[in-house]
C-alpha positions in Angstrom: -6.0 10.6 -18.3 -5.6 6.9 -18.9 -3.7 5.9 -15.8 -5.8 4.3 -13.2 -6.4 6.0 -9.9 -5.5 9.4 -11.3 -5.0 11.9 -8.6 -7.3 14.8 -8.2 -6.7 17.9 -6.2 -10.1 18.5 -4.6 -10.5 17.6 -0.9 -6.9 16.6 -0.5 -6.2 19.2 2.1 -9.4 18.8 4.1 -10.0 15.1 3.8 -6.5 13.7 4.1 -4.4 16.3 5.8 -1.9 16.6 3.0 -0.1 19.9 2.7 0.6 19.9 -1.0 -0.5 18.4 -4.3 1.8 16.4 -6.6 3.3 17.9 -9.6 2.0 17.0 -13.1 3.6 16.8 -16.5 2.3 18.8 -19.5 -0.1 16.1 -20.4 -1.5 16.0 -16.9 -0.2 12.5 -16.2 1.4 11.7 -12.8 5.0 10.5 -12.7 6.1 7.4 -10.8 7.7 9.6 -8.2 4.5 11.6 -7.8 2.5 8.4 -7.2 4.9 7.0 -4.7 5.1 10.2 -2.7 1.3 10.8 -2.8 0.5 7.1 -1.9 2.8 7.4 1.1 1.4 10.8 2.2 -2.3 9.9 1.8 -2.0 6.5 3.4 -0.2 7.8 6.4 -2.6 10.6 6.8 -5.5 8.2 6.6 -4.1 6.0 9.3 -3.3 9.0 11.5 -7.0 9.9 11.3 -8.1 6.4 12.1 -6.0 6.2 15.2 -7.2 9.6 16.3 -10.8 8.5 15.9 -10.0 5.6 18.2 -8.3 7.9 20.7 -4.9 6.3 20.2 -1.6 7.9 19.3 -0.3 7.2 15.8 3.4 6.7 15.4 4.6 7.8 11.9 7.2 5.6 10.2 10.7 6.7 10.8 11.8 6.4 7.1 10.5 5.6 3.6 13.5 4.3 1.8 14.1 3.4 -1.9 16.8 0.9 -2.6 18.2 -1.1 -5.5 18.7 -4.8 -5.5 20.6 -5.8 -2.4 21.9 -2.3 -1.8 19.6 -0.8 0.9 18.7 -0.7 4.5 19.1 -3.8 6.6 16.3 -5.0 8.9 17.3 -6.7 12.2 20.7 -7.5 10.5 19.1 -8.9 7.4 19.8 -7.4 4.0 17.0 -6.2 1.7 15.6 -8.6 -0.9 15.6 -7.6 -4.6 12.2 -7.1 -6.2 10.4 -6.5 -3.0 9.0 -3.9 -0.6 8.9 -4.5 3.2 8.1 -3.0 6.5 10.8 -3.4 9.1 9.4 -3.5 12.7 12.9 -3.3 14.2 13.3 0.2 12.8 9.7 1.0 12.1 10.4 2.0 8.5 9.3 1.0 5.0 11.7 0.3 2.1 11.1 -0.7 -1.5 13.2 -1.7 -4.5 12.7 1.3 -6.7 13.5 -0.3 -10.0 11.2 -3.2 -9.4 8.2 -1.0 -8.3 8.8 1.4 -11.2 8.8 -1.6 -13.5 5.4 -2.7 -12.2 4.2 0.9 -12.5 5.2 0.9 -16.2 3.9 -2.5 -17.0 0.7 -2.8 -14.9 -0.3 0.8 -14.2 -0.1 2.9 -11.1 -2.5 0.7 -9.3 0.6 -1.3 -8.3 1.9 1.6 -6.2 -1.5 2.1 -4.6 -1.5 -1.5 -3.6 2.1 -2.0 -2.4 2.5 1.1 -0.3 -0.8 0.8 1.6 -0.1 -2.9 2.1 3.3 -2.1 3.8 1.6 0.5 5.9 -0.8 -2.2 6.9 2.1 -4.0 8.4 3.2 -0.9 10.2 -0.3 -0.6 11.6 -0.3 -4.2 12.7 2.9 -3.5 14.7 1.4 -0.5 16.4 -1.7 -2.5 17.3 0.5 -5.3 18.5 -1.5 -7.7 16.3 -0.6 -11.4 16.8 -1.0 -14.0 14.1 -0.4 -17.7 14.2 0.5 -17.8 10.5 2.3 -15.3 8.3 -0.3 -15.5 5.6 -2.9 -14.2 8.1 -0.9 -11.0 8.5 -0.4 -10.7 4.8 -4.1 -11.0 4.0 -5.0 -8.5 6.6 -2.5 -6.1 5.1 -4.2 -6.6 1.7 -7.6 -5.9 3.4 -6.2 -2.8 5.0 -4.9 -1.7 1.5 -8.4 -2.1 0.1 -10.0 -0.2 2.9 -7.5 2.6 2.6 -7.9 2.9 -1.1 -11.7 2.9 -0.9 -11.6 5.6 1.8 -9.3 7.8 -0.3 -11.6 7.5 -3.3 -14.7 8.3 -1.3 -12.9 11.3 0.2 -12.0 12.6 -3.2 -8.3 12.3 -2.8 -8.2 9.7 -5.6 -10.4 9.2 -8.6 -11.5 5.8 -9.8 -11.6 5.3 -13.5 -13.0 2.6 -15.8 -10.7 -0.4 -15.8 -9.3 0.2 -12.3 -10.9 -2.9 -10.8 -9.3 -5.1 -13.4 -5.9 -3.5 -13.0 -5.9 -3.9 -9.2 -7.0 -7.5 -9.4 -4.4 -8.2 -12.0 -1.7 -6.8 -9.7 -3.0 -8.9 -6.8 -3.1 -12.0 -9.0 0.5 -11.4 -10.1 1.5 -11.3 -6.4 -0.4 -14.4 -5.3 1.2 -17.6 -4.2 1.1 -20.5 -6.7 -0.2 -22.9 -4.1 -2.4 -22.6 -1.0 0.3 -23.4 1.6 -0.7 -21.6 4.7 2.0 -23.3 6.8 4.8 -21.8 4.6 6.3 -19.0 6.7 6.7 -16.9 3.6 3.1 -17.4 2.3 1.1 -14.3 1.3 -2.0 -16.1 0.0 -3.1 -17.2 -3.4 -4.4 -14.8 -6.0 -8.0 -15.5 -5.1 -7.3 -15.1 -1.4 -5.5 -11.9 -1.8 -8.2 -10.5 -4.1 -10.9 -11.5 -1.7 -9.1 -9.9 1.3 -8.6 -6.7 -0.7 -12.2 -6.6 -1.8 -13.4 -7.1 1.8 -11.5 -3.9 2.8 -12.5 -2.0 -0.2 -16.2 -2.8 0.1 -16.5 -2.7 3.9 -13.7 -0.5 5.2 -10.7 -1.2 7.4 -12.9 -2.0 10.3 -13.9 -5.3 8.5 -10.3 -6.4 8.4 
């Protein structure tokens, strides 16, 4: 299978608490819908286990909503933004522009899904932990770190399989999402390509505890 991070079935039930495996086509390749569904299930199962290990209750997100363009769920009265995915603290839900994310999946591989969804769950975790950040970019880089830690843990547990070329694909996705300039005071800043790659690598190599 050529797609990065191809799903395997071993250990999914025991390691990640998922009650079913995604469907596959005749060639054994996962569909976009499979990857989105599984990324959501595995990520939330991972964080549920992390909270349990800390003796804290985990609050599942209330909804996981695909939308198109500006037609989608509002967050605190604000409409969704095209070509985006977001966590809404007001409703404790995650939403994503389906056409945009499927376009990334087609153009850059399924690593995009396994970055975007764990990143947004990272924001949901920040909300539950009541994390406080002076700058938006700090929250964004921590969410990248959480995404790296989540992905690494799922691979180590056997829920996902890493393949040759995965690292390059993931770093290309992060580079494409990086800010063009290092403007930490910008309230919309997410970090430059290098900063986002470094944050992701910290989580991937050292786990979510290092974030």
